[in-house]
C-alpha positions in Angstrom: -16.3 -11.1 84.2 -14.2 -10.7 81.0 -13.8 -7.1 80.1 -10.9 -7.0 77.7 -10.4 -9.8 75.0 -8.1 -9.4 72.1 -7.9 -11.8 69.1 -4.8 -11.7 67.0 -4.7 -13.3 63.6 -7.4 -15.1 61.6 -10.3 -16.8 63.3 -10.9 -19.2 60.3 -9.9 -22.8 60.8 -8.3 -24.5 57.8 -8.7 -28.3 57.8 -7.2 -29.0 54.4 -10.3 -31.0 53.3 -12.2 -29.7 50.4 -15.9 -30.4 50.4 -17.3 -31.9 47.2 -20.1 -29.9 45.8 -23.3 -31.7 44.8 -24.0 -31.8 41.1 -26.9 -29.7 40.1 -29.3 -28.9 37.3 -31.1 -25.7 36.5 -34.3 -25.1 34.5 -35.3 -21.9 32.8 -37.4 -20.0 32.1 -39.6 -20.6 35.1 -42.5 -20.0 34.8 -42.5 -21.4 31.2 -44.8 -20.8 28.3 -44.1 -24.3 26.9 -40.5 -24.8 26.0 -38.0 -24.8 28.8 -34.3 -25.7 29.0 -32.2 -27.6 31.5 -28.5 -27.1 32.1 -27.0 -30.4 33.2 -23.3 -29.3 33.3 -22.6 -31.2 36.5 -24.3 -34.5 35.7 -22.4 -37.4 34.2 -23.4 -40.6 32.3 -26.9 -41.6 31.3 -29.5 -39.1 32.4 -33.2 -39.8 32.5 -35.4 -36.7 32.5 -39.0 -37.2 33.6 -41.8 -34.7 33.9 -44.6 -35.5 36.4 -47.7 -33.8 37.7 -48.2 -32.9 41.3 -49.7 -36.3 42.1 -46.8 -38.2 40.6 -48.1 -39.2 37.2 -45.1 -39.4 34.8 -46.2 -37.4 31.7 -42.9 -37.3 29.7 -39.7 -39.2 29.7 -36.5 -38.4 27.9 -33.0 -40.0 28.0 -29.7 -38.5 27.2 -26.0 -39.1 27.7 -25.1 -35.4 27.0 -24.7 -33.0 29.9 -25.2 -30.1 27.5 -28.3 -27.9 27.6 -31.5 -30.0 27.0 -34.8 -28.7 25.7 -38.0 -29.9 27.3 -41.3 -29.3 25.5 -44.2 -28.9 27.9 -46.5 -27.2 25.3 -48.9 -30.2 25.2 -49.5 -30.1 28.9 -52.1 -28.0 30.7 -51.2 -24.9 32.8 -50.0 -25.8 36.3 -47.1 -27.0 38.4 -44.9 -29.9 37.4 -41.8 -31.7 38.7 -38.9 -32.4 36.4 -36.5 -35.1 37.7 -33.0 -35.7 36.5 -32.1 -39.3 37.3 -28.5 -40.7 37.0 -27.0 -43.9 38.4 -26.0 -42.1 41.6 -28.6 -39.4 42.3 -32.0 -37.8 41.6 -32.4 -34.1 41.3 -36.0 -32.7 41.4 -37.0 -29.2 40.2 -40.4 -27.6 40.2 -41.6 -25.7 37.2 -44.7 -23.7 36.5 -46.4 -23.9 33.1 -48.3 -20.7 32.2 -49.3 -20.3 28.5 
């Protein structure tokens, strides 16, 4: 049996390799009353934004090359849950949003 164990120094292991963070997108406000905004700061190049219902029907498509804040108008859609996808050449980010007018 081990009764007396002492650790001296740091227990953290440094490898010298920095992990690359995954680009992200955020949507607000959520729930939304119709107009929402997407911050795309980490995304690069051409970005296709799609809004689809829960069974996959694409209801809105928007393209941009700007990673600045984008407005997305959901006011013509019925209350419910939707998926907003941000599609670039290298990735797809999907966010869920609730529309409640």
